[in-house]
Each structure stands twice: as C-alpha cells, then as structure tokens.
Short mmCIF file of the C-alpha atoms (twelve columns), coordinates in Angstrom:
data_MODEL
# 
_entry.id   MODEL 
# 
loop_
_atom_site.group_PDB 
_atom_site.id 
_atom_site.type_symbol 
_atom_site.label_atom_id 
_atom_site.label_alt_id 
_atom_site.label_comp_id 
_atom_site.label_asym_id 
_atom_site.label_seq_id 
_atom_site.Cartn_x 
_atom_site.Cartn_y 
_atom_site.Cartn_z 
_atom_site.pdbx_PDB_model_num 
ATOM 1   C CA . MET A 1   0.000   0.000   0.000   1 
ATOM 2   C CA . SER A 2   1.315   3.474   -0.770  1 
ATOM 3   C CA . THR A 3   2.220   6.016   1.954   1 
ATOM 4   C CA . ALA A 4   -0.712  8.168   0.865   1 
ATOM 5   C CA . SER A 5   -3.125  5.268   1.195   1 
ATOM 6   C CA . THR A 6   -1.805  4.384   4.632   1 
ATOM 7   C CA . ARG A 7   -2.303  7.978   5.791   1 
ATOM 8   C CA . LEU A 8   -5.997  7.787   4.914   1 
ATOM 9   C CA . PHE A 9   -6.741  5.337   7.703   1 
ATOM 10  C CA . ARG A 10  -4.353  6.195   10.533  1 
ATOM 11  C CA . THR A 11  -6.325  8.960   12.215  1 
ATOM 12  C CA . PRO A 12  -9.758  7.272   12.638  1 
ATOM 13  C CA . ILE A 13  -8.230  4.087   14.022  1 
ATOM 14  C CA . VAL A 14  -6.094  5.875   16.629  1 
ATOM 15  C CA . LEU A 15  -8.913  8.177   17.717  1 
ATOM 16  C CA . PHE A 16  -11.063 5.172   18.498  1 
ATOM 17  C CA . GLY A 17  -8.554  3.923   21.049  1 
ATOM 18  C CA . ALA A 18  -8.119  7.337   22.670  1 
ATOM 19  C CA . VAL A 19  -11.798 8.154   23.072  1 
ATOM 20  C CA . LEU A 20  -13.412 4.783   23.721  1 
ATOM 21  C CA . ALA A 21  -12.449 4.633   27.412  1 
ATOM 22  C CA . ALA A 22  -14.747 7.597   28.104  1 
ATOM 23  C CA . LEU A 23  -17.742 5.414   27.253  1 
ATOM 24  C CA . LEU A 24  -17.448 3.290   30.375  1 
ATOM 25  C CA . THR A 25  -19.733 4.044   33.299  1 
ATOM 26  C CA . VAL A 26  -17.923 1.514   35.499  1 
ATOM 27  C CA . SER A 27  -14.304 0.438   35.461  1 
ATOM 28  C CA . THR A 28  -13.201 -2.887  34.101  1 
ATOM 29  C CA . SER A 29  -11.447 -3.687  37.360  1 
ATOM 30  C CA . SER A 30  -14.623 -3.082  39.395  1 
ATOM 31  C CA . ALA A 31  -16.655 -5.541  37.345  1 
ATOM 32  C CA . ALA A 32  -13.852 -8.077  37.316  1 
ATOM 33  C CA . LEU A 33  -13.491 -8.057  41.106  1 
ATOM 34  C CA . GLY A 34  -17.154 -8.405  41.942  1 
ATOM 35  C CA . GLY A 35  -18.100 -4.714  42.268  1 
ATOM 36  C CA . ASP A 36  -21.351 -3.076  41.244  1 
ATOM 37  C CA . ILE A 37  -22.041 -3.113  37.517  1 
ATOM 38  C CA . ALA A 38  -24.133 -0.778  35.420  1 
ATOM 39  C CA . ASP A 39  -27.530 -2.300  36.237  1 
ATOM 40  C CA . GLY A 40  -26.882 -2.273  39.997  1 
ATOM 41  C CA . SER A 41  -26.342 -6.017  40.332  1 
ATOM 42  C CA . LYS A 42  -23.192 -7.661  41.635  1 
ATOM 43  C CA . ALA A 43  -20.553 -9.180  39.383  1 
ATOM 44  C CA . GLY A 44  -20.047 -11.889 42.009  1 
ATOM 45  C CA . ALA A 45  -20.592 -12.424 45.719  1 
ATOM 46  C CA . THR A 46  -16.876 -12.907 46.291  1 
ATOM 47  C CA . VAL A 47  -13.731 -12.754 44.211  1 
ATOM 48  C CA . SER A 48  -13.377 -16.553 44.444  1 
ATOM 49  C CA . ALA A 49  -16.846 -17.051 42.895  1 
ATOM 50  C CA . ARG A 50  -15.901 -15.195 39.708  1 
ATOM 51  C CA . THR A 51  -15.328 -17.360 36.622  1 
ATOM 52  C CA . ASP A 52  -14.092 -16.099 33.281  1 
ATOM 53  C CA . ALA A 53  -14.653 -17.897 30.006  1 
ATOM 54  C CA . PHE A 54  -13.907 -15.825 26.906  1 
ATOM 55  C CA . MET A 55  -13.797 -15.819 23.113  1 
ATOM 56  C CA . GLN A 56  -11.164 -14.071 21.017  1 
ATOM 57  C CA . ASP A 57  -11.879 -10.925 18.986  1 
ATOM 58  C CA . ILE A 58  -8.536  -11.343 17.194  1 
ATOM 59  C CA . ALA A 59  -5.918  -14.091 17.251  1 
ATOM 60  C CA . SER A 60  -3.738  -12.339 19.871  1 
ATOM 61  C CA . ASP A 61  -6.651  -11.673 22.252  1 
ATOM 62  C CA . VAL A 62  -6.000  -13.056 25.764  1 
ATOM 63  C CA . GLY A 63  -9.311  -11.899 27.265  1 
ATOM 64  C CA . ASN A 64  -8.420  -8.424  28.525  1 
ATOM 65  C CA . GLU A 65  -11.219 -5.827  28.645  1 
ATOM 66  C CA . PRO A 66  -10.818 -3.754  26.527  1 
ATOM 67  C CA . ASP A 67  -8.802  -6.098  24.356  1 
ATOM 68  C CA . GLY A 68  -6.811  -3.699  22.170  1 
ATOM 69  C CA . ALA A 69  -8.300  -5.150  18.975  1 
ATOM 70  C CA . ILE A 70  -9.184  -1.659  17.728  1 
ATOM 71  C CA . TYR A 71  -6.236  -1.794  15.368  1 
ATOM 72  C CA . SER A 72  -7.471  -4.904  13.572  1 
ATOM 73  C CA . SER A 73  -10.589 -6.851  12.637  1 
ATOM 74  C CA . PHE A 74  -12.307 -6.979  16.018  1 
ATOM 75  C CA . PHE A 75  -15.455 -7.816  14.029  1 
ATOM 76  C CA . ASN A 76  -13.984 -11.056 12.619  1 
ATOM 77  C CA . SER A 77  -13.498 -13.408 15.566  1 
ATOM 78  C CA . PRO A 78  -11.255 -16.423 14.864  1 
ATOM 79  C CA . ASP A 79  -13.269 -18.391 17.456  1 
ATOM 80  C CA . VAL A 80  -16.433 -18.434 15.316  1 
ATOM 81  C CA . LYS A 81  -17.071 -20.141 12.006  1 
ATOM 82  C CA . ILE A 82  -20.048 -21.317 10.000  1 
ATOM 83  C CA . CYS A 83  -19.911 -24.864 8.667   1 
ATOM 84  C CA . PRO A 84  -22.305 -26.622 6.246   1 
ATOM 85  C CA . SER A 85  -22.766 -29.685 8.494   1 
ATOM 86  C CA . GLY A 86  -22.582 -30.757 12.117  1 
ATOM 87  C CA . ILE A 87  -18.963 -31.784 11.592  1 
ATOM 88  C CA . GLU A 88  -16.555 -28.925 12.263  1 
ATOM 89  C CA . CYS A 89  -15.027 -27.606 9.033   1 
ATOM 90  C CA . ALA A 90  -11.499 -26.308 8.520   1 
ATOM 91  C CA . SER A 91  -12.477 -22.707 7.823   1 
ATOM 92  C CA . HIS A 92  -15.454 -20.330 7.895   1 
ATOM 93  C CA . THR A 93  -17.907 -20.643 4.991   1 
ATOM 94  C CA . ASN A 94  -20.781 -18.523 3.720   1 
ATOM 95  C CA . PRO A 95  -24.167 -19.909 4.833   1 
ATOM 96  C CA . VAL A 96  -26.471 -21.122 2.062   1 
ATOM 97  C CA . VAL A 97  -29.962 -19.624 1.943   1 
ATOM 98  C CA . GLY A 98  -32.614 -22.145 2.981   1 
ATOM 99  C CA . SER A 99  -30.093 -24.643 4.316   1 
ATOM 100 C CA . THR A 100 -29.225 -25.742 7.824   1 
ATOM 101 C CA . SER A 101 -25.829 -24.393 8.816   1 
ATOM 102 C CA . HIS A 102 -23.888 -24.918 12.044  1 
ATOM 103 C CA . ILE A 103 -22.136 -22.188 14.002  1 
ATOM 104 C CA . PHE A 104 -19.031 -23.554 15.724  1 
ATOM 105 C CA . VAL A 105 -17.659 -21.554 18.649  1 
ATOM 106 C CA . LYS A 106 -14.536 -21.978 20.748  1 
ATOM 107 C CA . LEU A 107 -14.773 -20.916 24.413  1 
ATOM 108 C CA . ARG A 108 -11.557 -20.480 26.402  1 
ATOM 109 C CA . ASN A 109 -11.123 -20.906 30.153  1 
ATOM 110 C CA . PRO A 110 -9.784  -19.231 32.181  1 
ATOM 111 C CA . GLY A 111 -9.585  -15.612 31.181  1 
ATOM 112 C CA . PRO A 112 -7.779  -12.981 33.242  1 
ATOM 113 C CA . TYR A 113 -10.682 -12.244 35.619  1 
ATOM 114 C CA . GLY A 114 -11.603 -15.566 37.180  1 
ATOM 115 C CA . SER A 115 -11.060 -19.318 37.358  1 
ATOM 116 C CA . GLY A 116 -12.930 -22.580 37.641  1 
ATOM 117 C CA . THR A 117 -15.690 -24.133 35.577  1 
ATOM 118 C CA . SER A 118 -18.078 -21.560 34.099  1 
ATOM 119 C CA . SER A 119 -21.674 -22.638 33.485  1 
ATOM 120 C CA . GLY A 120 -23.938 -20.572 31.280  1 
ATOM 121 C CA . THR A 121 -25.655 -20.196 27.932  1 
ATOM 122 C CA . LEU A 122 -24.099 -19.365 24.580  1 
ATOM 123 C CA . ARG A 123 -26.480 -17.364 22.378  1 
ATOM 124 C CA . ALA A 124 -26.159 -16.637 18.641  1 
ATOM 125 C CA . TYR A 125 -27.696 -13.729 16.699  1 
ATOM 126 C CA . TYR A 126 -27.533 -12.444 13.128  1 
ATOM 127 C CA . THR A 127 -28.020 -9.187  11.258  1 
ATOM 128 C CA . THR A 128 -27.423 -7.992  7.702   1 
ATOM 129 C CA . SER A 129 -23.725 -7.869  6.874   1 
ATOM 130 C CA . GLY A 130 -22.274 -4.387  7.216   1 
ATOM 131 C CA . GLY A 131 -20.664 -1.816  9.485   1 
ATOM 132 C CA . ALA A 132 -22.356 -0.636  12.657  1 
ATOM 133 C CA . ALA A 133 -25.254 -2.468  14.292  1 
ATOM 134 C CA . ASN A 134 -27.266 -1.447  17.351  1 
ATOM 135 C CA . TRP A 135 -27.839 -3.758  20.296  1 
ATOM 136 C CA . PRO A 136 -30.356 -5.295  20.639  1 
ATOM 137 C CA . ALA A 137 -32.551 -3.661  17.966  1 
ATOM 138 C CA . HIS A 138 -30.716 -4.935  14.891  1 
ATOM 139 C CA . TRP A 139 -29.997 -8.486  16.058  1 
ATOM 140 C CA . THR A 140 -32.237 -11.517 15.467  1 
ATOM 141 C CA . PRO A 141 -31.819 -14.649 17.647  1 
ATOM 142 C CA . ILE A 142 -30.648 -17.850 15.947  1 
ATOM 143 C CA . GLY A 143 -30.431 -20.277 18.839  1 
ATOM 144 C CA . SER A 144 -28.608 -21.092 22.049  1 
ATOM 145 C CA . ARG A 145 -26.788 -23.829 23.903  1 
ATOM 146 C CA . SER A 146 -26.356 -24.218 27.666  1 
ATOM 147 C CA . LEU A 147 -23.169 -25.937 28.794  1 
ATOM 148 C CA . PRO A 148 -20.316 -25.972 31.305  1 
ATOM 149 C CA . VAL A 149 -16.982 -24.565 30.167  1 
ATOM 150 C CA . THR A 150 -14.172 -26.351 31.986  1 
ATOM 151 C CA . PRO A 151 -10.539 -25.170 32.050  1 
ATOM 152 C CA . GLY A 152 -8.994  -25.427 28.603  1 
ATOM 153 C CA . GLU A 153 -10.755 -24.964 25.261  1 
ATOM 154 C CA . THR A 154 -14.354 -26.039 24.684  1 
ATOM 155 C CA . VAL A 155 -15.780 -26.213 21.160  1 
ATOM 156 C CA . THR A 156 -19.543 -26.282 20.792  1 
ATOM 157 C CA . SER A 157 -22.032 -25.581 18.003  1 
ATOM 158 C CA . ILE A 158 -25.444 -24.029 17.494  1 
ATOM 159 C CA . GLU A 159 -27.673 -25.214 14.663  1 
ATOM 160 C CA . TRP A 160 -28.972 -22.533 12.284  1 
ATOM 161 C CA . SER A 161 -31.940 -24.001 10.431  1 
ATOM 162 C CA . ASN A 162 -33.549 -22.484 7.333   1 
ATOM 163 C CA . VAL A 163 -30.999 -19.703 6.774   1 
ATOM 164 C CA . PRO A 164 -33.025 -16.633 5.686   1 
ATOM 165 C CA . SER A 165 -32.968 -15.123 2.238   1 
ATOM 166 C CA . ILE A 166 -30.782 -12.055 2.823   1 
ATOM 167 C CA . GLY A 167 -27.890 -14.478 2.461   1 
ATOM 168 C CA . HIS A 168 -25.008 -12.415 3.902   1 
ATOM 169 C CA . PHE A 169 -24.757 -11.857 7.604   1 
ATOM 170 C CA . CYS A 170 -22.974 -10.593 10.685  1 
ATOM 171 C CA . LEU A 171 -23.013 -13.022 13.592  1 
ATOM 172 C CA . LEU A 172 -22.939 -12.069 17.273  1 
ATOM 173 C CA . LEU A 173 -22.088 -14.634 19.967  1 
ATOM 174 C CA . ARG A 174 -22.742 -13.950 23.640  1 
ATOM 175 C CA . TRP A 175 -21.661 -16.092 26.614  1 
ATOM 176 C CA . GLU A 176 -24.133 -15.417 29.444  1 
ATOM 177 C CA . SER A 177 -23.281 -16.709 32.919  1 
ATOM 178 C CA . GLU A 178 -24.239 -15.637 36.450  1 
ATOM 179 C CA . THR A 179 -20.632 -15.996 37.586  1 
ATOM 180 C CA . ASP A 180 -19.189 -14.387 34.448  1 
ATOM 181 C CA . PRO A 181 -21.250 -11.202 33.932  1 
ATOM 182 C CA . MET A 182 -21.096 -8.616  31.187  1 
ATOM 183 C CA . ASN A 183 -18.783 -5.738  32.053  1 
ATOM 184 C CA . PHE A 184 -20.625 -3.009  30.169  1 
ATOM 185 C CA . GLU A 185 -23.339 -2.859  27.515  1 
ATOM 186 C CA . GLY A 186 -24.783 0.020   25.563  1 
ATOM 187 C CA . THR A 187 -26.407 0.518   22.163  1 
ATOM 188 C CA . ALA A 188 -23.234 0.293   20.051  1 
ATOM 189 C CA . THR A 189 -22.281 -3.308  19.276  1 
ATOM 190 C CA . SER A 190 -18.678 -2.222  18.622  1 
ATOM 191 C CA . VAL A 191 -18.276 -0.885  22.171  1 
ATOM 192 C CA . ASN A 192 -19.945 -3.920  23.731  1 
ATOM 193 C CA . THR A 193 -17.589 -6.210  21.818  1 
ATOM 194 C CA . GLN A 194 -14.488 -4.292  22.907  1 
ATOM 195 C CA . TYR A 195 -15.429 -4.228  26.586  1 
ATOM 196 C CA . ASN A 196 -16.789 -7.746  27.088  1 
ATOM 197 C CA . ASN A 197 -14.609 -10.770 26.536  1 
ATOM 198 C CA . ASN A 198 -17.753 -12.927 26.396  1 
ATOM 199 C CA . ILE A 199 -19.109 -11.106 23.319  1 
ATOM 200 C CA . VAL A 200 -17.640 -11.629 19.851  1 
ATOM 201 C CA . TRP A 201 -18.590 -10.493 16.383  1 
ATOM 202 C CA . LYS A 202 -18.103 -12.491 13.176  1 
ATOM 203 C CA . ASN A 203 -18.405 -10.455 10.006  1 
ATOM 204 C CA . ALA A 204 -16.529 -12.055 7.147   1 
ATOM 205 C CA . ASN A 205 -17.639 -12.859 3.633   1 
ATOM 206 C CA . THR A 206 -16.128 -14.740 0.700   1 
ATOM 207 C CA . VAL A 207 -16.671 -13.170 -2.722  1 
ATOM 208 C CA . PRO A 208 -16.107 -15.602 -5.627  1 
ATOM 209 C CA . ALA A 209 -15.393 -13.291 -8.578  1 
ATOM 210 C CA . ALA A 210 -14.850 -14.818 -12.039 1 
ATOM 211 C CA . PRO A 211 -12.053 -13.080 -13.985 1 
ATOM 212 C CA . GLY A 212 -13.710 -10.972 -16.654 1 
ATOM 213 C CA . GLY A 213 -17.138 -12.056 -15.426 1 
ATOM 214 C CA . PRO A 214 -20.048 -10.003 -14.081 1 
ATOM 215 C CA . PRO A 215 -19.694 -8.139  -10.766 1 
ATOM 216 C CA . VAL A 216 -20.633 -9.941  -7.569  1 
ATOM 217 C CA . ASP A 217 -22.922 -7.921  -5.275  1 
ATOM 218 C CA . ARG A 218 -22.974 -7.850  -1.490  1 
ATOM 219 C CA . PRO A 219 -25.291 -5.875  0.861   1 
ATOM 220 C CA . TYR A 220 -23.683 -3.581  3.422   1 
ATOM 221 C CA . ALA A 221 -25.879 -2.213  6.207   1 
ATOM 222 C CA . LEU A 222 -25.204 1.017   8.125   1 
ATOM 223 C CA . ALA A 223 -26.494 2.173   11.505  1 
ATOM 224 C CA . ASN A 224 -26.528 5.106   13.926  1 
ATOM 225 C CA . ALA A 225 -26.536 4.446   17.695  1 
ATOM 226 C CA . LEU A 226 -27.194 8.110   18.590  1 
ATOM 227 C CA . PRO A 227 -30.627 9.677   19.240  1 
ATOM 228 C CA . VAL A 228 -29.883 12.365  16.609  1 
ATOM 229 C CA . PRO A 229 -28.844 12.291  12.921  1 
ATOM 230 C CA . ALA A 230 -25.092 11.946  12.426  1 
ATOM 231 C CA . ASP A 231 -22.518 11.779  9.641   1 
ATOM 232 C CA . PHE A 232 -20.568 8.572   9.026   1 
ATOM 233 C CA . ASP A 233 -17.740 7.534   6.726   1 
ATOM 234 C CA . LEU A 234 -17.150 4.382   4.733   1 
ATOM 235 C CA . VAL A 235 -13.468 3.407   4.632   1 
ATOM 236 C CA . PHE A 236 -11.977 0.869   2.229   1 
ATOM 237 C CA . ARG A 237 -8.718  -0.632  3.467   1 
ATOM 238 C CA . PRO A 238 -6.825  -3.462  1.757   1 
ATOM 239 C CA . ALA A 239 -5.191  -6.013  4.037   1 
ATOM 240 C CA . GLU A 240 -2.323  -6.403  1.573   1 
ATOM 241 C CA . GLN A 241 -1.093  -5.216  -1.809  1 
ATOM 242 C CA . VAL A 242 -3.982  -4.734  -4.199  1 
ATOM 243 C CA . LYS A 243 -4.540  -7.321  -6.898  1 
ATOM 244 C CA . PRO A 244 -4.456  -5.688  -10.365 1 
ATOM 245 C CA . GLY A 245 -7.848  -5.518  -12.022 1 
ATOM 246 C CA . VAL A 246 -9.954  -5.552  -8.853  1 
ATOM 247 C CA . ARG A 247 -12.864 -3.102  -9.214  1 
ATOM 248 C CA . VAL A 248 -15.140 -2.034  -6.377  1 
ATOM 249 C CA . VAL A 249 -18.294 0.050   -6.872  1 
ATOM 250 C CA . VAL A 250 -20.601 1.292   -4.116  1 
ATOM 251 C CA . ASP A 251 -24.250 1.997   -4.892  1 
ATOM 252 C CA . LEU A 252 -25.501 4.300   -2.141  1 
ATOM 253 C CA . GLY A 253 -29.032 4.353   -3.514  1 
ATOM 254 C CA . PRO A 254 -30.853 7.603   -4.405  1 
ATOM 255 C CA . GLU A 255 -31.554 8.781   -0.831  1 
ATOM 256 C CA . LEU A 256 -28.087 8.260   0.673   1 
ATOM 257 C CA . PHE A 257 -26.430 9.557   -2.496  1 
ATOM 258 C CA . GLU A 258 -28.451 12.766  -2.273  1 
ATOM 259 C CA . ARG A 259 -27.505 13.162  1.385   1 
ATOM 260 C CA . TRP A 260 -23.841 12.669  0.487   1 
ATOM 261 C CA . VAL A 261 -24.105 15.321  -2.231  1 
ATOM 262 C CA . ARG A 262 -25.807 17.764  0.167   1 
ATOM 263 C CA . GLY A 263 -23.051 17.097  2.681   1 
ATOM 264 C CA . GLY A 264 -20.351 18.241  0.252   1 
ATOM 265 C CA . ARG A 265 -19.422 15.042  -1.658  1 
ATOM 266 C CA . GLY A 266 -16.567 14.349  0.741   1 
ATOM 267 C CA . GLY A 267 -14.103 11.583  0.155   1 
ATOM 268 C CA . GLU A 268 -10.764 10.414  -1.188  1 
ATOM 269 C CA . GLY A 269 -10.092 7.813   -3.831  1 
ATOM 270 C CA . VAL A 270 -13.691 7.874   -5.132  1 
ATOM 271 C CA . ARG A 271 -15.406 8.960   -8.342  1 
ATOM 272 C CA . VAL A 272 -19.026 9.100   -9.424  1 
ATOM 273 C CA . VAL A 273 -19.807 6.509   -12.113 1 
ATOM 274 C CA . GLY A 274 -23.623 6.475   -12.128 1 
ATOM 275 C CA . ARG A 275 -26.741 8.075   -10.716 1 
ATOM 276 C CA . SER A 276 -25.956 6.824   -7.210  1 
ATOM 277 C CA . GLN A 277 -22.778 4.784   -7.762  1 
ATOM 278 C CA . LEU A 278 -19.241 5.562   -6.675  1 
ATOM 279 C CA . GLU A 279 -16.180 3.640   -7.804  1 
ATOM 280 C CA . VAL A 280 -13.632 3.400   -5.011  1 
ATOM 281 C CA . ASP A 281 -9.882  2.879   -5.235  1 
ATOM 282 C CA . PRO A 282 -9.213  -0.618  -3.813  1 
ATOM 283 C CA . ALA A 283 -5.778  0.629   -2.727  1 
ATOM 284 C CA . GLY A 284 -7.508  2.894   -0.174  1 
ATOM 285 C CA . ALA A 285 -10.548 5.157   -0.221  1 
ATOM 286 C CA . GLN A 286 -13.061 6.995   1.950   1 
ATOM 287 C CA . ILE A 287 -16.625 8.148   1.333   1 
ATOM 288 C CA . ARG A 288 -17.138 10.833  3.968   1 
ATOM 289 C CA . GLY A 289 -20.214 12.503  5.385   1 
ATOM 290 C CA . ILE A 290 -23.066 10.003  4.844   1 
ATOM 291 C CA . LEU A 291 -25.960 11.192  7.005   1 
ATOM 292 C CA . ILE A 292 -27.750 8.416   8.923   1 
ATOM 293 C CA . ASP A 293 -30.898 9.034   10.972  1 
ATOM 294 C CA . PRO A 294 -31.498 7.470   14.412  1 
ATOM 295 C CA . GLU A 295 -32.830 3.888   14.332  1 
ATOM 296 C CA . GLU A 296 -32.353 3.831   10.549  1 
ATOM 297 C CA . ARG A 297 -30.844 0.749   8.901   1 
ATOM 298 C CA . PRO A 298 -30.006 1.689   5.293   1 
ATOM 299 C CA . VAL A 299 -28.327 -0.907  3.087   1 
ATOM 300 C CA . VAL A 300 -25.917 0.005   0.292   1 
ATOM 301 C CA . ARG A 301 -24.730 -2.399  -2.418  1 
ATOM 302 C CA . LEU A 302 -21.085 -3.279  -2.940  1 
ATOM 303 C CA . SER A 303 -20.071 -4.734  -6.317  1 
ATOM 304 C CA . PHE A 304 -16.787 -6.608  -6.746  1 
ATOM 305 C CA . ALA A 305 -15.209 -7.512  -10.083 1 
ATOM 306 C CA . ALA A 306 -11.885 -9.186  -10.929 1 
ATOM 307 C CA . GLY A 307 -10.044 -8.419  -14.143 1 
ATOM 308 C CA . GLU A 308 -7.763  -11.437 -13.942 1 
ATOM 309 C CA . ALA A 309 -7.485  -14.701 -12.072 1 
ATOM 310 C CA . ALA A 310 -6.424  -14.330 -8.448  1 
ATOM 311 C CA . GLN A 311 -3.310  -16.285 -7.508  1 
ATOM 312 C CA . LYS A 312 -4.321  -16.038 -3.840  1 
ATOM 313 C CA . PRO A 313 -7.271  -14.598 -1.914  1 
ATOM 314 C CA . TYR A 314 -7.366  -10.812 -1.634  1 
ATOM 315 C CA . VAL A 315 -8.883  -9.256  1.509   1 
ATOM 316 C CA . LEU A 316 -10.532 -5.838  1.527   1 
ATOM 317 C CA . GLN A 317 -11.854 -4.359  4.760   1 
ATOM 318 C CA . VAL A 318 -14.879 -2.054  4.518   1 
ATOM 319 C CA . LEU A 319 -15.334 -0.090  7.743   1 
ATOM 320 C CA . GLN A 320 -17.993 2.268   9.083   1 
ATOM 321 C CA . ILE A 321 -16.466 5.128   11.065  1 
ATOM 322 C CA . GLY A 322 -18.291 7.746   13.103  1 
ATOM 323 C CA . PRO A 323 -19.743 8.615   16.509  1 
ATOM 324 C CA . ALA A 324 -20.973 6.072   19.065  1 
ATOM 325 C CA . ARG A 325 -21.687 8.410   21.992  1 
ATOM 326 C CA . GLU A 326 -21.867 12.014  20.788  1 
ATOM 327 C CA . LEU A 327 -21.458 14.033  17.609  1 
ATOM 328 C CA . GLY A 328 -17.936 14.706  16.393  1 
ATOM 329 C CA . GLU A 329 -16.385 11.422  17.521  1 
ATOM 330 C CA . LYS A 330 -14.560 9.097   15.144  1 
ATOM 331 C CA . PHE A 331 -14.881 5.448   16.131  1 
ATOM 332 C CA . VAL A 332 -14.426 2.295   14.096  1 
ATOM 333 C CA . LEU A 333 -17.967 1.013   14.542  1 
ATOM 334 C CA . GLY A 334 -17.564 -2.258  12.676  1 
ATOM 335 C CA . GLY A 335 -16.947 -3.608  9.241   1 
ATOM 336 C CA . VAL A 336 -16.587 -6.619  7.008   1 
ATOM 337 C CA . ASP A 337 -13.521 -8.525  5.821   1 
ATOM 338 C CA . TYR A 338 -14.303 -9.382  2.183   1 
ATOM 339 C CA . THR A 339 -12.105 -12.157 0.808   1 
ATOM 340 C CA . ILE A 340 -12.104 -12.034 -2.996  1 
ATOM 341 C CA . VAL A 341 -11.250 -15.385 -4.569  1 
ATOM 342 C CA . ALA A 342 -11.326 -16.769 -8.084  1 
ATOM 343 C CA . ALA A 343 -14.741 -18.239 -8.825  1 
ATOM 344 C CA . ARG A 344 -14.874 -21.950 -9.577  1 
ATOM 345 C CA . GLY A 345 -16.051 -22.964 -12.983 1 
# 
C-alpha cells in the first residue's frame, strides 16, 4: 500500500482507542473483582466465585477488557465459524440460503478475571452484513446452547436451520453466565464487543469473482446508535497489496447519495460513475459525510469484479467510522472482511 493510502486510515483508528475509554460508566477492574455493575447487580458475591470464560476478537486476544483489537478486525473473531454440516469444518464458509448451517464456537477458560468451571448459555444472533449495528434492535436470535466450560478450550455448536434469504450476515455470539457477567453494555455493538470478553462479532464474507465475469454484489448495512442524525464515513482498506484488475463500486441508492451530495461530496479515492454509484480505489478510499438518521438501517450495495485470475485470496476491509456516543467522535464502529477469490467454474 502506498504512503498516501496508509495515511488515509491512521487517524480514525487511533482516535477510536483514545476516546473509547470515556464510554465506560464503570471500570473494568470493578466488574472483574465483583463490584457493582451498570444495572446495579453484583458481578459476584466474592472474588473466588468469579469465573471467566472468553472468546477471542482477534488471534492475539488473551481476554483483557478492553482487548486492544481496535487496530485490527475486532469484528472477525477467529473463534467463530459457520460450517455446512454438524462436523466442524477447517475454515469459515458462507451460509447457504434455505439450508441448515452450524455455528461452531470456541470458548476459552480461564480468562484474566476468574477461574474454575463456568456454566452458562451461549447465544447466537444475526443481522445484515455491514458496518455498525445497534444492540439489541438490529440483532435476530438464531439459537442457544447451555453448557459448562471447563478449564482449557471447549468447542460447541449451534444449529442454524432455514438460513433466511438475505444471504449475507454478521453473527454475534454472547456467553451469558451468572458468575461471568457482562462488564458493560450500551447501544453500540462495537463498544460492547471491545469491553466484554464474552461477546464476539463475526463479520466475514467470501466473494467468488470470475475473472472478466459479471460483478458480484454484497449488501452492506449502516447504523446510527445516537438519538440524533449523524454523519458517518465508509473506509476501504486493503489487508495487503492490491490485486491488479480488482474493481469495487458502491451503490448508495438515491436517498443516501443525495444526502452525500448535500453534505459536500466528501471523500478520497472515489469517483461518481452512475446516478448513485461511486467507484472506489481498492488501494484505499473513503466516502465521507453520509448522514444516517437514528434507528435507521439503510443498506448500500457493494459490487466486486476481478479483471484477472487471483493467484491467492485478496482481503478488503470495509469499515464504518463515526460517533458512538456524541457528535464529532470518530470510532471504528464495525466492518466486514471481504475475501475475494477466483470463482470456480
């Protein structure tokens, strides 16, 4: 990636880490040691009663709250994967509409805030694939499994029957236990994920693009956790050197496109190519100043095309950046890791 492209993304990512701590109404240490938590209940009667099972947001996550994953794909947990059968698969796959898929989850014990066997319920939810999502309004339950989590690693699964027709999803997994309580929860799923080691987000999608073939479309949902309208940015960040011939077009739709125009057509590495379409530079781009109303859930369309056969998968992150608590903030609110691979014949 060029120096100019790298510069595009440095500021929003760093600001997220600096400002996010102000969102807490209780300290992490208080919750971890059995103090009062936000709803007035106790995290545990005594320190010895506290257990701590956790799931990783990123591969280096050791269960700390917050976990420091703000500099990477905290929305793409390595401990969650969808498989097409009840036998655990080697890697995450896209669910097939109308099928029965299986969500495999790895729970780790102990984390840094407790010890001993943790008993509770693992719950799975889905929403349309995209950037931000509000808790609990935008999440639909899939299923749950109650189990003990003994010291070590426990792998379990939740069946997802009759996968709905939207076809591309974010998953949210929550470990709920009386002896392993949530540290903090608000409306923003991104904040909840950062500050609870028993919440993880899985938002990854494989895009099979045939060289020279038609574009492959994916939905991308946006959200606003504030009670007032706010401006948000879409950031496109490659995980590695861009594959020649990759083309990415964003269709904002007439309403969001008009709002973007009224807001000053802000952005870098973008150009208008249709009535509501913007082509973005896959080496790094931003669409700035997209106005989202409270409780709104607009969906834009991303189109991916490959000009030549990919020798290896190419990963493009699409992030939503904006406020989670008050106007003027710049948080990474979530995103999707799109893996573009050569389509099979």
